[in-house]
C-alpha positions as CSV (number, residue, x, y, z in Angstrom):
1,M,-63.3,61.8,0.5
2,G,-60.7,59.9,-1.5
3,I,-57.7,57.6,-0.9
4,K,-54.1,57.6,-1.9
5,K,-51.2,55.2,-1.6
6,F,-48.6,56.0,1.0
7,S,-46.1,56.4,-1.9
8,E,-48.2,59.4,-3.1
9,T,-47.3,61.3,0.1
10,T,-44.2,62.4,1.8
11,E,-42.4,61.2,4.9
12,G,-43.8,62.9,8.0
13,T,-47.4,62.7,6.8
14,I,-48.2,59.8,9.1
15,Y,-46.5,61.3,12.1
16,K,-48.4,64.6,11.6
17,S,-51.7,62.8,11.1
18,L,-51.3,60.9,14.4
19,L,-50.3,64.1,16.3
20,Y,-53.5,65.9,14.9
21,A,-55.7,62.9,15.5
22,Y,-54.8,62.6,19.1
23,S,-54.3,66.3,19.9
24,E,-57.1,66.2,22.4
25,F,-55.2,63.6,24.4
26,P,-51.8,65.1,25.0
27,E,-50.7,62.4,27.5
28,L,-51.1,59.9,24.7
29,T,-49.3,62.0,22.2
30,D,-46.4,62.5,24.6
31,F,-46.2,58.8,25.4
32,F,-46.3,57.6,21.7
33,K,-44.7,60.3,19.7
34,D,-41.4,58.5,19.3
35,S,-43.1,55.3,18.4
36,W,-45.2,57.2,15.8
37,L,-42.1,58.9,14.3
38,N,-40.5,55.4,13.9
39,F,-43.7,54.1,12.3
40,D,-43.7,57.0,9.9
41,K,-40.1,56.2,9.0
42,F,-41.0,52.5,8.6
43,I,-43.8,53.3,6.2
44,Y,-41.7,55.5,3.9
45,N,-38.8,53.0,4.0
46,N,-41.1,50.1,3.0
47,L,-43.5,51.7,0.5
48,S,-43.7,48.6,-1.7
49,F,-45.1,46.7,1.3
50,M,-47.1,49.4,2.9
51,D,-48.9,50.5,-0.3
52,Y,-50.7,47.1,0.0
53,N,-51.3,47.3,3.7
54,G,-52.9,50.7,4.2
55,F,-53.8,54.0,2.7
56,I,-54.1,57.7,3.2
57,T,-57.5,59.4,3.3
58,V,-57.8,62.8,1.7
59,D,-60.4,65.5,1.4
60,N,-61.3,65.8,-2.3
61,K,-63.3,68.9,-1.7
62,I,-60.1,70.9,-1.0
63,D,-57.7,69.6,-3.6
64,G,-57.4,65.9,-3.2
65,N,-54.1,66.3,-1.4
66,F,-55.3,67.4,2.0
67,V,-54.7,64.4,4.3
68,I,-57.4,63.8,6.8
69,G,-56.3,60.4,8.1
70,F,-55.0,57.0,7.3
71,M,-55.4,53.3,8.0
72,S,-52.8,50.5,8.2
73,W,-52.8,46.8,8.9
74,D,-50.5,43.9,9.5
75,P,-51.0,40.9,7.2
76,R,-48.1,38.8,8.6
77,K,-50.5,36.2,10.2
78,L,-52.4,35.5,7.1
79,P,-54.5,33.4,6.4
80,I,-55.4,33.3,10.1
81,S,-55.8,37.0,10.7
82,V,-55.0,40.5,9.8
83,E,-54.7,43.1,12.5
84,I,-55.6,46.7,12.0
85,G,-52.8,48.9,13.3
86,H,-53.6,52.5,13.0
87,N,-57.0,53.9,12.0
88,C,-57.2,57.6,12.6
89,I,-58.8,60.8,11.4
90,I,-57.4,64.2,12.2
91,K,-59.2,66.4,14.8
92,N,-61.2,68.7,12.5
93,Y,-62.7,65.8,10.6
94,Q,-63.6,63.6,13.6
95,G,-67.3,63.0,14.4
96,K,-68.4,63.6,10.8
97,G,-68.5,60.0,9.5
98,Y,-65.0,59.9,7.9
99,G,-63.7,57.4,10.4
100,K,-66.4,54.9,9.6
101,K,-66.0,55.4,5.8
102,Q,-62.3,55.0,6.1
103,L,-62.8,51.8,8.1
104,L,-65.2,50.3,5.6
105,I,-62.8,51.0,2.7
106,G,-60.0,49.4,4.6
107,L,-62.2,46.4,5.5
108,D,-63.0,45.8,1.8
109,M,-59.3,45.9,1.0
110,I,-58.5,43.5,3.9
111,K,-61.3,41.1,2.9
112,N,-59.6,40.7,-0.5
113,M,-56.7,39.2,1.4
114,K,-59.1,36.4,2.6
115,P,-58.2,36.3,6.3
116,F,-60.3,34.1,8.6
117,R,-60.6,37.1,11.0
118,I,-59.8,40.7,11.3
119,I,-58.6,42.1,14.7
120,V,-58.5,45.6,16.0
121,K,-57.7,47.0,19.4
122,T,-58.6,50.4,20.9
123,G,-58.2,52.1,24.2
124,K,-60.7,51.5,27.0
125,V,-60.8,55.1,28.1
126,D,-63.4,57.8,27.2
127,F,-61.3,59.3,24.5
128,F,-61.7,56.1,22.4
129,K,-65.5,55.7,22.8
130,P,-66.1,57.0,19.2
131,A,-63.6,54.4,17.9
132,Q,-65.3,51.7,19.9
133,H,-68.7,52.7,18.4
134,I,-67.3,52.8,14.9
135,Y,-65.9,49.2,15.2
136,T,-69.1,47.7,16.7
137,S,-71.3,49.5,14.1
138,A,-69.1,48.1,11.3
139,G,-69.7,44.5,12.6
140,F,-66.8,44.0,15.0
141,K,-67.6,41.9,18.1
142,F,-66.0,42.3,21.5
143,K,-63.4,39.7,22.2
144,S,-61.5,40.7,25.3
145,V,-60.0,43.4,27.5
146,I,-56.2,43.4,27.6
147,K,-54.3,45.0,30.5
148,R,-51.2,46.9,29.7
149,D,-48.3,48.5,31.6
150,N,-49.2,51.8,30.1
151,L,-50.5,54.3,32.6
152,V,-52.0,56.5,29.9
153,V,-54.2,53.7,28.5
154,P,-54.0,50.8,31.0
155,E,-56.5,48.6,29.1
156,V,-57.4,48.1,25.5
157,I,-60.4,46.4,24.0
158,E,-59.8,43.8,21.4
159,Y,-62.5,43.3,18.7
160,E,-62.8,40.7,16.1
161,F,-64.5,40.7,12.7
162,I,-65.3,37.5,10.8
163,P,-65.6,38.2,7.0
164,D,-68.9,37.0,5.4
165,S,-67.0,34.9,2.8
166,I,-65.5,32.8,5.6
167,L,-69.0,32.1,7.1
168,L,-70.1,30.6,3.8
169,L,-67.3,28.0,3.7
């Protein structure tokens, strides 16, 4: 497993990754596909910003260019917080430890930004149980359940991570 900058890939990579990652949840894909397409366009129109606020995960065993997922985050509330936006692995690589490895790499990058806390939200439906487990096993603590007007995922769980360096202050 390796990582690349968004600028080392082409437009459409993020959109396709999201479609593959959520292919087992077609209602979610149908609901979010326009939003995902807009996010993909945002990334490739703002590479100088996004190359510092996320990365692409690739399978080095194939050729180092095969995209298996990506992670992104929003640093606009620094130094108070950074919120993880997308953290996904495509279907054929799910359940094999890549998601946790990707998260840990991302956490190291985010910690270098020195936020007081790192926030992540994930769905409170069975499909997202693996993500919930990855976050808690990486040290995230439950913060709240947020109700939404989305019939596909009516509630999300918010988790919080307090970096160790902050605890030492």
